N, C-alpha and C positions, 0 to 999 in steps of 0.2 A: 539849816537848809539841807534838804535831801538833794543829792546830785544824781541826775539820771546818767547812768553809765551805760553807754551803748557801744556795741562792737559790731562792725559791719564786715569783718573779715579782710578788710584792706584799709591801709592807712590813708586818711585824706590829705597827707602831707603835700602831695603834688598839687592840691588845689589851694594851698595857702601861700600868700606872698611872703617875702623875707621877714617883714615886721611881724606878721602873724605867727610865723614859725618861731621867731625869737621869743615872742610872748608865750607861746605854748611851752617851749623848752624851759623858760623861766618859771612857769606855773608848775611844771613837773619837778623842778629843783626845789621850789618852795614847799610843795606838798610832801615831797620825800623827807624834808627836814622837820616840818611842823604839823603835818596832817592837813586835811581839808578845812576843818572848822577854824583852826588857828591861822590859816593863810588868808590874808586880806588882799583885796585888789591892789592896794597901795604897795604891799610887799611884792606882788608880781610885777607891777609897773616899775618899781625901783630896781628889781633884779634884772629886768629886761632893758633898763635904761631908756624908758619912754614915759611920757606923761600919762596921768590918769585919763585925761580927755582923749588921748590917742587910743587908749585901751577901749574906751566906749565906741570910738569910731571904727575900730577894727572888729570888735565884738559887741554889738549893741546890747546884747543880753547881759553884759557885765560879768560878774564872777561865775555865775552858773554856766554861761556860754563858754567862757574860757576853760573852765574845768571839764565841761563836756568835750570840747575839742581836744584838750590834753589827754583825756581818757581814750578817745578814739585814736589819736596819734600813737600813744604808747602801746595800745593794744594792737594796732596795725603793725607797728615795728616788731612786736612779739610774733605775729603771724609770719612776717617776712623772715624772721630769724628761723622759724620752723620749716618754712617751705622747702628749701633746698635739702635739708636733712631728711625730711619725710620722703621727698621725691627720690632720694638715693637708696631708700630701703629696698632690699632685694626679695624679701618675703614678709608675710604678715607678722611673724614674730618680731623681726627687726623693726618693722613699722610701729608696732605697739610699744615695744621697749623704748625706742627712740622718742616717741611721743610722750610717754610717761616721764622718762628721765629728763629730757630737755625741758618739758613743761615745769617740773618741780624745780629744776635748777634756775630756769629763767625767771620764774615767779619769785624765787628767793632773792635774785639779783636785781629786782625792780621794785625798790621801796615805794616809789610813787604809785605804781599800779596796785601794790598791796594796800596802800593807804586809801586809794580810790575805791577799791572793793570793800574794804572795811567800813567805808562810809555809806555803802549801799544798805541803808538801814531798813528794818522791817516797817511795814505799814499796817494799818488797822483793817486788814482784810484776811480773814482766816483761810480763804481759798488760795490766795496768792500773797503770802507774807513777805516774800523777798522778790519783787518784780524785776529789779535790776539784775540780780543774780540769775534769774530765769532767762533774761535776754542774753546775758553773757554765755550761759551754758548752751542755749539753743544755737547761738552764732558759732561757738567753737565746734559743737557737734556737726553743724551743717558744713563747716569748713573742712573738718576731718573726714567726713563720710566719703568724698570722692577718692581720697587716698586709700581708704579701706576697700573701695569698690574696684581697685586694681586686682584684688585677690578674691573677693567674694561678690555675690550678687548685690545689686544696688539696694534692694529693700533691707536685707540683713545688714548691709554695711551701715545704713542709717541707724538701725536699732543698736548695733554694736558701738557705733560712734557715740550715741547718746549715753549708753551704759558706761563706757570707758570715761567719757567726759565727766559724768556725775561722780564717779568714783574718784577721779583725779581731783575734782573740786572739793570733795569731802575731805580728802587728806590734806589738801592745801589750806583749807579754812580751819580744820580741826586736826592738827598734826598728831601722829600716833607714835608712841615709843616702840611699837611692835613692827612698824613698817615705814621705811624711808624711801619714798619713790625716787629720790635723787640718787640712790644707790643702785647701780645697774644690776648687780646680782639679785638684789631684793625685787626689783621691778621685773626682771626676767622670770624669777620664780613665780611671781604673781600671774604674769601673762601665761605661763605654761600651765599653771594650776586652774585658772579661771577662764581666760579668754580664748586660748587655742581650742579647747573642746567645743566651745560655742561656735567658733569660726568654722571648725570642721563640720559641725552639724548644719551650718549655714551654707555649706558647699564650697569651702575654700579649696578643696580638691588637692591638686599636686602641690600648691604652695604650702599647705599645712603638712602634707606628707613629707615633703623635703625637709621642713623644719624639724619634724619629729625624729628624722633619721640622723640629724647632726649630733655630735657629742655635746653634752652640756658644757657650757663655758664657765 
């Protein structure tokens, strides 16, 4: 079963009742242990301490609906984890470094989310082979762009957000021995080499100028 993994930039946790929330948390626990394919609806119901019939009452779509909600909740929690850290960034370098480092570390610490993304399987469409991953990348880039727009114009901010997000996803899905984005020094070197020159051309102005005058950390 292909699981549609959708991220909306905000967790739907506030719209779930206590039983639904318990069921979603149970699904995340099961998926983290066994993966999506090997997790059954009975496993989730047992872990949550509710009956199979109650699961269908809470999520009429069955396993697919539960997993979809779990993916949205876990992704929303990830966004919430990021929000305060990115808002506290005082210049574009710190914003980009924080985003890359926290993203890599948070992704590594969320086995359920890794399993859900790994299950976003290819489809028989050469133009869009990974539609779920496209949705995730677009949502993350759209969420990150306003943070970048604090330092550069809105149009360039959206383009830079898309570029940074695609690069981060590439290293998350296909790790490299040459670069560990969870390492702050490595992430900072990448930001200074690739992203700050682009941000400067996009009109980051004083924010980039002030960054470049600081001593390397």
